C-alpha positions as CSV (number, residue, x, y, z in Angstrom):
1,M,33.3,104.4,48.6
2,S,34.0,107.5,46.5
3,H,33.8,111.1,46.4
4,Q,30.5,111.7,43.6
5,S,29.3,108.8,46.1
6,V,29.7,110.5,49.5
7,I,28.3,113.7,47.9
8,E,25.5,111.3,46.4
9,R,24.7,110.0,50.0
10,L,24.8,113.4,51.2
11,S,22.8,114.9,49.5
12,E,19.9,112.1,49.7
13,L,20.3,113.1,53.6
14,R,19.5,116.3,53.2
15,Q,16.0,115.9,51.2
16,K,15.6,113.0,53.6
17,Y,16.4,115.3,56.3
18,I,16.1,119.2,55.9
19,E,13.9,119.5,52.8
20,Q,11.0,116.3,53.2
21,P,10.8,116.1,56.5
22,S,8.4,113.1,56.9
23,Q,4.8,112.3,57.4
24,N,5.8,111.3,61.2
25,D,7.9,114.1,62.2
26,S,5.4,116.8,60.9
27,H,4.9,118.5,63.8
28,F,8.4,119.3,64.4
29,V,9.1,121.0,61.2
30,D,9.1,125.0,62.7
31,S,11.0,123.4,64.9
32,P,14.7,124.5,65.7
33,Q,16.1,122.3,68.1
34,M,14.1,119.3,65.6
35,T,15.8,121.3,62.6
36,K,19.3,120.7,65.0
37,M,19.4,118.1,65.6
38,K,19.3,116.9,61.4
39,K,22.0,118.7,61.1
40,K,23.5,117.4,63.4
41,L,22.5,113.7,61.6
42,I,24.2,114.9,58.0
43,A,27.1,116.1,59.9
44,L,27.8,112.1,61.6
45,E,26.8,110.4,57.6
46,K,29.5,112.7,56.2
47,E,32.0,112.0,58.5
48,R,31.2,108.3,58.5
49,C,31.2,108.2,54.9
50,Y,35.0,110.2,55.0
51,L,35.6,107.3,57.6
52,K,34.5,105.0,56.1
53,M,36.6,106.1,52.7
54,A,40.2,106.1,54.6
55,Q,39.5,102.4,56.0
56,K,39.1,103.4,58.9
57,D,36.6,102.2,62.6
58,C,33.6,104.0,62.2
59,K,32.6,102.5,65.5
60,A,32.8,105.4,67.8
61,V,30.8,107.7,65.4
62,D,27.9,104.9,64.9
63,Q,27.2,104.9,68.6
64,K,26.9,108.7,68.0
65,I,24.4,108.2,65.4
66,A,23.0,106.1,67.7
67,D,22.7,107.9,70.7
68,L,20.9,111.0,68.8
69,K,18.2,108.8,66.2
70,E,17.8,107.4,70.1
71,S,17.3,110.8,71.5
72,F,15.1,111.8,68.7
73,A,13.1,109.2,69.3
74,E,12.6,109.9,72.6
75,K,11.8,113.9,72.2
76,H,9.0,112.4,69.4
77,E,7.3,110.4,72.5
78,G,7.5,112.8,74.5
79,G,6.2,115.6,72.1
């Protein structure tokens, strides 16, 4: 994964999670907690990309991402 592809991936993630929220989470748009979760997800994806570039194991980061997505799903169902 090249440096340019990491930058492109991060740009896609920002658009997906921060700038253009999906219809499914529209009732969370103004929630500071939701914004915090999205920013954390972007940071984890960034870390994952850099680990892949360095050809290092990214299982721990993948697990953190899965846990964050599970937490989001729980909050989304409860909200």
